[in-house]
N, C-alpha and C positions, 0 to 999 in steps of 0.2 A: 189088678188091674191101675193105670193111672184114672184120677178122678177127671172129671171133665172141668174143664178151667180154659178163662182165654186162651188163645193161642199165642203164639210169642209174638207176632206182628199185634193181634189186637192189644197185648199189655202193654207194650212199647210205641204203639202211637197215640195213644190217649195219656193223660195223667193219671199216675199210679199209686196210691198209699200201703207204704210196708214200713217195719219196725225192727229194732235192732234185740236178739237178746245176747245177755253175757252171764247169767240165771242158768247154771248144768241142770235143770228142774223141767220136765217135758210138762206138769200142769201150767206152768208161765207162759210154756210155746204153747199149748193148748187153750188159753186164756184170750192171749193176742188174735192168734184166728176168730174164736168166737168175740171180737171184740170186731172182727168185720174187716182183718187186714189181709191185702190179697194176697202180699209175702211175707218172710219173714226172714230176715240174714239170722244167723248163728255167729258168733265170731268168737273165731280161732285165734287172733291177731293180740288186743286188748282184754283178755277175759282167764280165767282160769277153766273154760272147757278146753277139755282131750277127747283125743277120737273118741273114742268109748260113748262117753257122751253126747258127744256130738250126732253118733248114730243114732239114739234115741229121740232128739228132740227134731232131727232130718222124719223120719219115722213121724211123729208126731204132729208135723206140721201138714208134713204131706196129707197124710192121714186125715187129718182134720179140713180138710179141704183146701188150701193157699199154699203158695210155691215156695218149696224152702232153698236159700240160698245158703250159702256159707261165702262168709269174707278172708280168705286163707291170709295168714302172714307172711309168708314165703311164696316162693318161685317155685317149691320143691313140688316135681310130678307127680312122686308120690304119694304125698299128704292130697294132693289133687288128687290123684286117681280112688285115693281109698273115700275119700266126701264122696267122689260122681258116684261112686260103687254103694254105697250108704244111701243113695237114691237125692243126692241134691239136683236141683234143677240147672245150677250153674254157681258160677265164683265171683267173686267181687275180690278183684286182688290190689295186694296194697304195694304202695311207693313199686309204680313200672317209670322206667324214665329214659326207655327207648323202643321204636318200634320190633327190635330181636325180642326183648324180654313180654311185646306183647304176642307175638308171636307163637313162642312158648309158651306161653299161657296158655291159646288158644290149642294149641296142639296136645298139651298134657290134660286138656277135658275132653278133645272129639275123639272119636274115630277115624283110623282109615278109614278114605283119603286125604278125609279133610284138617287129619290128626294125626297124632302118633300114640296115644292111649291104647298101653293093654288090654285086652280083651278079659274080663273076669265074672263070674257068675257070684252074682250075689246079691243084696234085697233091690236093685236096682233094676234087676233081669229079671225078676220074679221067679229068685231063688234056679234060674236056666226055663224056667217056663217060658218066660216072654223075654226071650235073647234077644231075636230076630225083631219084634217089634220095639225094645228098647232103644236097638241099634238104629233101625231110622229116627228114631224119636228123637236118639240124642244128638242126635249130629244136626238134624233141623229144629230142633226147641231149646235147647242148650243157651242158656246167659249168661257172657261174659261182658262186665264190665270192669274197668279199667280204674286205678286212684292216681289223680294227677297230685304226689305231696313234693315234687323239688322241682325247685327254677328249672334245672337241664331235663323233667318230663315237659313244660310249661316249651321250650325252648323246642321240644323235640314232635310239639304237640300233634300238628298234621299227619305225621307219620305214623305217631301210634293210632291214634284213631280211624285211619283209613287201613290199617291191617285186617284184613279178613278174618275176620269171626269174631271185631270185636263189634260188640252192641252200644256199649255208650261208657261213659265216665261220671266218676266221682272225683271232685276237690277236696282234699283235705287241705281247709287252711292253718290250722296250727301249725303242720310238719312243714307248710312251703312257708310260713312266714318266717319260722326258724330257720328252713335256707338261704333266706335272704338276710339276714343277721339280726332279725326283729323278729324275734317271737312274742306271736299274743300278739303283734298291732297289727290287727288287721284293717284299719283304718289308714295308716303308712301309707304314703305315695308310692314308694318298691311293690305294696300289695297290690295296690291299685291299680299303678302299671301292668302287672304280669295277672291280674283276674281281667284288663281289658282284652289282653294279647289270646286268652281263653274264649274270650267273645267273640274274637275277631275270627278266631280259628274256626268254634261252632257255626260261624255261619258260615266259613265252607263246607265241613265233611257233613253229612245227612247221618246222624248218630243221635242218642238220646241223653243227654244232659240230668244226672243226679245228685242228688243234694241229699244232707243229713242234718234234719230239724233236730237238734241232739234232744235242747227243752222241749217238750211238748207245745209252743205255741201256734194255736192254729193261726193267727196275723203272721208271723214269721213265715207259715207253709205259703198260707195267702201272697206272699209278694215274692216267696222265689218262684211261684207259680208264674206269677205276672212276668216274672226276668226272665220265664222259659224253660224253668226246668220240670220235668215230667215226670222223672223217680224217685220219688220223694220218698228217705226211710224217718219215719215221724217217728220221735221219742227212739230211748232205751227201759228197759223192762224194769229199771230199779226208778230210774227216776217217773215214771207213773206211781210207784208204790211208795216213793220217798214224798212227792208232790202230793199225792193225795190225799196221805197220812197227816203230813204237815200240815196243812191246809184245814183238814176235818176236826183235828183235835185243838188248831186256835180257835175254829168255831165254836167247837165247843165250851172250851175255857172262855173265851168271850162272853159267850151267854149264860154261864154258869156265873162269870162275876157281875154281868149286867141284868141276870134276874132276880126276882123276889122272890120272897123267901113263901 
């Protein structure tokens, strides 16, 4: 059975913290849930994780008590169907540039009549024992976020966010800057103009703004929340390990160098 968690409306009506998984090891996924994250995203776009590893990570996150999401690097309906059948609670779809693309992603996640997803019997459906319950739950509670990563998407943003079934969005700042011909120049006037347009549209459409605070800096997260972001992806698995190991080793060496014999 699905574990007791906040409903979709409860989760999206307030600030929530999740994180990103790129290392295909279930223990890492479990540790992120034990740390207190409410949702964990398995990255199928910029990681070596394959579909079989993703299924194990989804299972681990789900059974540990958090919501498992998957960032899909393509709009392939079969990939979306497979991760949803594995038990994902929703997807974060990369590089969505048009309302039609957004609608196709929603359709791949949802069952008829809200979508066109094929019906299978796998883990998500309780291996056939919970098919009817899951069918209803899926269409009511699954979550679809889109990533706005191109200036074309900014121009189409209102239509994308008004697409039925789209719950929220993430800005992909580096890809967006690249599409403007200023890769990595996040403070460039062109970039600031694009972000201002995003803010304008955000004020027109009732949706949830998400952001990935890649380096897990609490002050950066606090600033994003003050800017209206509610769905906060905080850090990445390898950065938590790298940062802590580096800082701890530095402190150890400094104490050793400055200590007395």
